[in-house]
N, C-alpha and C positions, 0 to 999 in steps of 0.2 A: 697768596692772592692779595692784591692791593685793596685797601678799604674803600668802599663806595657808599654813597647814600643808600641806606639799607633797603627800605621798602619802596617798590616802584621802579627799581633799577633792574636792568637786564643782567643779573648776576649769573655767571656760569654755575653749574651744579657743584656743590661743595664736595661731593664724592666723585666728581667726574674723573679726576686724575687716577684715583684708586680703581675705578672701573676699567679704564682703558689700559692701565698698566698691569692689571691682574692682581692687585693687592686686595681688592674687594672680593670677599669670599661668598660664593653662591652655595646652595645646599649640597650639590654633588661634590663640592670641593672640601667638605668637612670630613676629616679623617681621624676620628677618635681611635685611641689605641685599641687594638684587637678587633678592628672592624671586619665584618663579614659582608658578603654581597648577596643580594636577593634579586631574583628575576620572576616576573609575573608570567603565569600561563593563562591565556584567555580562551573563551569559547568562540568557535567559528559558526556555531549553530544559534539561531534566534530563539529557539524554544525546544524544550524536551526535558529528559531526566538522565542523570548519570547512572548508568546501570553497573558499571565496573570501573575501578581505578587500577591501572597497572603501573606501579611505581618502583618495581623491583630494579630495573636497569638504572633508573634515575638515582635511587639510593646507593647503588653500587658504584656510581661514577666517582672519579677521583675528586677529593676535596669536599664532597657534599656533606653538609652538617644537618640539613633538615629538608624534608619534603612535606609541605603542608597542604592538605586538602580538606574537604568537608568531613573526612573520616577522623581526623585527629585535631581539628580546629577547636579551640576552647570556646565556650559559649560567651558571646558578648551580649550586653544588655541593649534593648531597643533604643534607637535614637529618639530623643524627645520631640514631640510635635509632628511626627510623621503622619501623613494622611492627606486628604484632599486639600489642594491649594498649598501644600508644603513642599519645600525643596528637599527635605530630609527623606531618605528612603525607608520604607517599612521593613526592609530586609537587610540584615547585616552581611558582610562578605563571608562566603563559605558556610553559610548558615545551614544549608541542607543540600539535597541533590537536585534541586530544581534549576533549570536554565530558563531565563525570561528574556534575554536579549543577546545578540552577538556582542563580543567584547567583554562579556561578564567574566569576572575573575573566577577561575576554576582551581588554581593552585599557586603556590609560591615555593620556589626552590632556592635554598641558601647554601652557598659554598664559600671556600676561602679566597677565591678570586672570581672576578666577574666572568671571565671566559669559561671557567669551570661551571659556574652557575648557569650560564647560557647553554652550554653543552648538555648539562643534566636536564635542564628544562625541555630541551628538544626530545628527550627520551621519555618524558612523562606522557602516558597514554590514558585517554578517557573513552570508554565505550558509551555512546550516547544514543538513547532512543528518541528520535526526533518527535517533536510535538507540533500541533497546528500553530500557525502564526498569522498575524494580520498587520499589515503596514499601510492600509488605505486610509485616506483622509478626505473628507468632503465638507462643504459648507453646511449641508443639511444632514450631517452625520447623526444618526439616531443615538449613538453612544456618547455623544458630547456631554460632558459634565460641567456644570457651573460651580466653581469653587465657592466656599463660604464667603458671604458678603461682609465687608467691613464698613468703616465710617469714612466720610470725606472722599478722597481720591480712590479709596479701596472699595467703594460701593459698586456692586456689580450684580445684576445689570442695573442700568440707570435710565430713567425716563423723565423727560421734562416736557409736559404737554402731550398732545396726541400726534406724534410724528408720522404715524402711518396715514392718518387722515389728511394731514397737512401735505404730505408727499403726493398723495393721490390728487389733491386739488391744486398743486403747484402749476404755474404757467409753463415752467421749463423743468425737465427732470433728467437726471442721469442715474443709471443703475448698472453696476458691473461688479465682477468678482476679480480679485487680485490675489496672487500667490507669491510666497517667498519660500526658498528651499531650506533644507538643513544646512547649517554653516558651522564650521569649527574654528576655535580661537587661534590655535597655532602660534603661541608666543615663541620667541627664540629659545628660551629655556623650557625644556620639558619638565613635567611634574617630578619631584624627587623628595625623598624622606630619608633622614638618618635618625634611627631610634636607639635610645640607650636608657636602661633602667639603672638608676643610682639609688640603691636602697629601695624604698617604696615609692620613689618619684620617677616619673617618666619624663625624659628629656628628649624633645624632638627638634631637630633642624628640619625646616619644612618650607616648601615653596608656597607660602600662604599669603593671601591678601586679606584674610579674615581671621586674624590671630586670636582674638578673644572668643569669637564664635567657635573656632576649631578647638580651642582649649576646653570650652564647655562641652562640645560633642564628644571629644576623646575621653574626657573625664567621666561623662555619663556612660559611655560604652564599657569602660573598665570598672565602673562603680567606685571611682576615686573622688575625693574632694578636688575642686578645681585647682587649688594651690599645690596639688601633687602632680600637676601636669604643667610643664614649661615648654613653650614653643618659641623658637627663635627663627626669624626670617629677616635677617638684616638686609640682605640684597635679594631681590626677586627680578628675574629677567622677563618681565611682562606677564600679564594675566588676561586683561580685557574681559573679565567675567569668569574665567576659569580660575582654578586654584582657590576656590572659596567654599564649595559646598559638597565636594566629593571626598569621602573620608576612607573609602575601602582600602586604598593603597597604604595609608599611614597606619590604619588599624592592623593590617596584616604584618607590616614591618615591626610594629610595636609588639604584636603577639609573638613573632619569631624571636625578637630580641629578649623577651621575657623567658621563653622556653630555653633558649641557648645561653642566656646570661652573658651575652656579648652584644656589642653594638652592631646594628644591621643597617646597611645602606641599600636603598631601593631607588633606582633611577629608571623612569619609564622611557620607552622608545617613542619616536615620532608616530609610528603606527599605533601604539597603544594610546596615544593622545586622542585617537578617534574612537576609543572604546568607552570605558566607564569614567571619563574625566570631563564630561560636559560638552554642550553644544547649543547653538541657537536652534530652536525647533522650527519645523515647517509651519507656515501659517496659510490659511485660506480665509480671505476677508471679502465681505460684501459691503460695498459702500453705496448708499442711495442718497442723492442730493436733490432737493427741490428748491426752486428759486423763483422769484418774481421776474418779470421781463427785464427789469433794470439791474438784476443781479443780487438782490437781497435774499439771503438764505432763509427759506421758510421751514425747511425740514432737513434734518441730518440723521441718517440711520447708518449704524456701523456694527456689523456682527463679525467677530473674529473667532476662528477655531484653530487651535494649535495642537501638536501632538506631544506626548511625553511617554515615559515608561509605565509599566504596570505596577511598579513599586514606588512611584513618586507622583506628586500632584502639582508640578509647576505649570502655571499657565502664563503664556506670553501676553503681557498687558498692553495690547495694541490699541485700546480705545482711549488711552490717557491723553494723547495729543488732540484727538477729536473733541474731547471735552473742553479743551483750553484755547485752541489756536484762533478760532473764529466765532463770532456771535451768530447764533442761529435761533429762530423763533421756537423751534421744537427739536428735541433730541431723543433718540432711542439708541442705546449702545449696550453691547454685552460681549464678554469674552469667555470662551469655554475651552476645554481641553479633552482630548481623546487618548486614553491609555492604550498603547500599542507595544508590540514586541521590539522595542527600541531602547537604547541606553537612555538614562534620565537626562532630560534637558535642564538647562540652567540659564541664568542671565548671560548675555553677551553684549558687548559695548553698545549702550543705548537700548536695553531690553524693552520691547514694546514700542518705545518712542522712536524707533527706526523703521521696522517693518510696518507699523501703523501709519506713519506719515507717507510711506511709499504709496499706500493705497489712497489715503485721503488727498494728498497733493497731486497724485495722478488724476483722481476724480475731479478735483477743482479745475485742473487744466482742461479736462474733457468738457466740463460744464461751461467754462469760459468760451470754448469753441462753439458749443451749442447756442450760447447767448450772443456770440459775436462781440465779446468784450475782451479787452486785453487781460491776460492772466494776472498781471499786477493789479490792475484796477479792480478786478473781481475780489481779490484778497483784501485789498484796503477798504473796499466797500463794506466788508464784513468785519472790520476791526472792532476790538472790544476794549472797554475800559474796566470791566469787572470780571472776576472769576465766577462764572455762572454756577459752579458747584456750591460755592460758599456764600456767594452774594457780596464778597469783599472786593474792594477796589485793588487793582494791581499795585504793588509797591512801586514798580516802574514798568512801563511798557512803551518802548520806542520802536515798535515794529515798523511804523511808517518811515522813520528816519533811516532804519536799516535798509529798507527797500529803495529809498531815494538815493542813498549814497552808493549802495551796491550796484544798482541799475546804471548809474552814471559812470562808475568805474568800469563796468562791463561793456558799456556801449549798447544797451538794450534798444535805444531809439533807432539803431541801424537795422533792426530786425524787420524782415518782411514776414508778416504774420502767416502767409500762405505756406502750408507744408510743401516741401520739395522745391521751394522757390529760390533757395540760396545754394550755390555750389562754387567749388574751386577745382578746376580740372575735372578729374573723374570722381571727385569726392563731393558728396552732399553735405552741406553745412547746416547744423541745427543749433538753435538757442533755446535753453530751458531755464525755468526758475522754480523756486519753491520757498514757502515760508518755513520758519524754524521755531520750534518751541521745545524747551526741556526744563524739567522741574528744578527748583532751587531748594536744596535740602540742607538741614543742619541738625546734628544729633548731639545728645549729651556726651560730654568729653571731660576727662580729668587729666590735668597736667601737673607733673612734679618739677619744680624749679629749684636749682641749687647754685649757690655762689661759691666757687672754689677759692682757696687761698691765693691762687695764681691770678685771680681777677677774671677768670673765665666762668660765665654763667652757662649751666647745662640744663636743658629742658628735656623731659622724657614723657612719652606717651606711647601706648601700644597701637599706634597707627601703622600703616603699611606704605612703604615707598616701593612701588613696583616699576619705577622708572619715570614717574611723572614729575619728580622733583620736590616731594614733600619736605625732605630734610632741609633743602635749600630755602624754600619759601618760609618755612617755620623759623629757621635761623634768622632770616631777614626780618620777619615779624617781631621776633623777640628782641633783636638788636634795636629796632626802632622804638619799641615800647620801653626798653631800658635806657635808651640814649647811649648805647655802646657801639663801637665799630663792629662790623661783622666778624672780624677775627677773634673777638672776645666772647663769642656766643656759639654754642653747639646745640643741635637738636638731635636726639636719639630716638629711634623708632624700632619696630620689628621685634619686639620681645614681649611675651605675655606677662612677664613679671612687672612690666611698667603699668602705670595707671590705665584704666580702660578708655578706649577710643574706637570710633567706628572703623571698619575696614575700608579698603579702597573700592568704592562702588557707589553708584548713585550721584557721582559728581559732588560729593559733600565733604571731602576731607579738608580742603582748604578752609571752608567756612567753619566747620565744626572744630577742628583742631586750632585753627588760627585765632578764633575768638577766645578759646580757652587759654592759648598762649598769652594773649593780651592780658587776660585776667590774672594769670599766674605771674606775669612780669610786674604788674601793679602790686600784687600781694608781696612779691619778693622785695621790691623796693621799700615797702612799708616795714617788712620784717627785718631787713638789714639795719634800718634805723634803730631797731630795738635789740640788735645784736644776734638775731636769728638768721641762719644762712640757708634754710631749706623750707619750702612751703609746698602745699598741694592744694590746688583749687579745682572746682568743678563748674563748668559752664553748661547750663541746662536751658536751651533756647525756647522750648515750648512754642513753636511757630503757630500751632493751631490756636493759641490764645491771642495772637496778634490781630489787630484790626485790618491788616493787609494780607493779601495773597502774594506768593512769590513764585517767579518763573524767570527763565532767561529766554531771549528771543533772537531772531536773526533772519536774514534774507540771503539766499544763495543762488548763484547763476552759473550755468555750465554751457560751454561750447563743445560740440562733438563734431567729428568728421566721420562719415560713413562711406566706405568704398562701395560704389553703386554696383560693381560687378561681383565683388567678393563678399560683401555684407559685413566686413570687419568694421568694428567701431573703435574709435580712439577719442578719449577726452582730451581736448587741446588746450582749454583754458578753464579756470574755475575762480570765481570771485565770491567771497562771503564777507558780510559785515554783521556784527553781533552786538547785542545789548546784554552784557554779562556783568555789569557793575564795574568795580575797580579792578584794574589789572595789577596784581602785586609783583609780578615778574614778567615783563613783556616777552622776553626770550622764551620762557616756558609756555606762556599763553599761546604764542604763535605756533610753537611746536605741537601743542596739544590740538589746536584747531586744524592745522595742516594734516596732522596724523589722522584725525577723524575723517577728513575729506579723502585721504588715500584709502581708508577703510571703505568709504562710500563708493569709490571707483571699483573696488573689489566686489562689493555686494551687488552693484548695478550690472557689472559686465562680466564677472569671472566666477565668483565663489559659489560652489554648489557641491555638497557632499551627496554623491549618487548612491541610491539604494537599489540593489538587485532585487526585483520583486519576487523572483522565484526562489532565491537562496536566503533572502532576508538579511543581507549583509551590505556594509558599505564597500564599494569597489575602488574608491580612490583615496586610500588611507595613507598618503604621503604627499610631500610637496612637489613631486614630479607630476602627479595627476590632479591634486587639489590646487587650483591656481589662485595665487594671490598677486597683487600688483608688484611689479619690480620697477626699478628706476625708469626703464624705457616706457612704462605704462603711465607714469606720473607726469602731468603737464605743469605748466606754470600755475601755481596756486597763490592767489592774492587774497590774504585775509586781513581784516582790520576789525576794530571794535570801537564803540562809542566812548568807552573809558569814563563813564559817569558813575561815581559810587552810589550804591543803593542806600539811601539814608535810613532805611527801616530794617536792613538786613545785617544786624550785628554791628560791632564796632568797626569792622574793616570795610563793610559795604561791598565785599567781593563775593561773587557767585561762582560756582564750579564750572570748569570748561572741559572736563575730560570727555564728555559725551555730546555736548551741543554741536560739535563740529560735524559729526556724522548724521545727526538728526535732520531729516529733510533732504539731505544731499543726494541720496540715490534717486529720489523722485525728480530732482532737477535734471539729472542725467537722462532718466527715462523720458521726461518731457522734451528734452533736446533731441533725443533719438526720433521721437514722433515728428517733431518739427522738421527734421532733416529728411525723413523717409516717407512720412504719411502713414506709417505702420505703428499702431498702438500695441506695444508689448506689455501685457499685464502680468506676465509670469517671469520673475527674475530667476537667473540672470539673463540679460539681453545678449544672447549669443547669435552668431551669424546665421545659424540654421533657422532662427525665428524671423529673420529679415529677408532671406532670399525667397 
């Protein structure tokens, strides 16, 4: 690769050639000597008890080394922190004979080849006594639980002023319920583990985006010191929120490896990705907006209820954006969850800050119509200069500039505001917009930097590159900080033996690790002058102590075409302009923003994991029936950003872009569909049956 100006250049990914030529190894491609193959057996029942296990034929099958069920599973210690509001499950895999959701792990079969393990797994039988199950979810669900409240953004519920009274007295009001369905992550690479015990140390190759957290959980489960568990995840084929908080598969593989004293490889199927490996939960949200006749928000009320399993306490944080995006005289917001006989939910790209804005930004459009105000004008009339939660001024907020630039690029001025007024042939044409807000986070990170005799500087941190380009951007950052060409710098991630760093989530990796890399580079230069060639530095940002509040912003616009006779919807154009601070690698920033919008198209128009209410199971557990956007579904996507460094957000002034691209975008599509058809669909996805 030719050397380029390091930071701010559109550098191709440093590992790109290795990925496309097959030299980059993913977890399933790890083949330690003596490796055995494991296959999971899952429950098709949503509730009940295992009355009998018939494993005779499975044990007799050729090449079988182990059949693991709750009858011979060694006792694991409880996961720390499990309980209300926690992602950690209160029940370890194969702990007892209870079944609490479909897809639950019932057994593991290990054999000398994958095919033999699959065959033997098909012979393993469980006699199950069915139990009662409940899958219902409602906005006024009496079982809804409020998770323990925290400080700042984690405070729940939150109330500023008397929102109920202000809403009742408002000159104009809007009140409606919005729903989003269960959605599954479906990265290209399914979840996989290769487990091997080396003496008293457990070595795991794992499809992980949360390396240090997984190390902590696995160590706790086996009663080991953390340094006796090593997790490697050098290359991960996508995650989007999965591959971070579900530990059952890896604990079972590690248990089997210990019992057999051989390495064990476990690769899940696509169907199993819909079981115990995470999903975005259903949400039911009620948004009530009260405003003056000129469009000033006088009251905002937002209640969100989501579902999760009976052994986990994850709540989808849908009220976060409502607290930040617009100024409002009074606010009342709460988020709750209902434990059901479903697999445990977990974060999915833009957790809370995607389903929440679908409800809020749809409601804002509906309020704008009630007021007879342009949707952009209503949003800008309620612009804010301070974070109402903390009272601090925003470090940067150029939402107005984003709307100005995006609306001009999109051609919003050509829009006839009357629904069903624009058409082309037999297609109804709709324009829609939405505001965008996403948190700007930064966590404590440690980086080790070493200068080799060959003049190559190597930086290490236990960050996760799940395809977003961390290794590339961090190498660029280090090269600029050291004054070296990019060819003389390496950044290594994906290993729990490296210094601690946050996992890939919350759009914080670039800021967290990048600022730590800058500090490490400075320390390395000083150390080299003294004859020392290795340093380790820690960057602890403590954003809560800053006089500023931090967020990213944007404005998005969608054009849809709806076939008037068939009801089919296609997104034809999408424009987004974002306030994200400094762009460290424009090529990767553009890819992340466009990828988020593709996700938004899927969420708005296609994605929906369907639950059979009588059987309590997911019925579309593959990519033939669970629809995600393909090339033919993706229109021209025009994204840009203001590229103004945030002067108060670390040394780089760069905020994360992994999730801001999807935030708000599903609402822009929904608003465009209403403008095209005159039908307001408040229940995602917007499918043709809801329009005909």
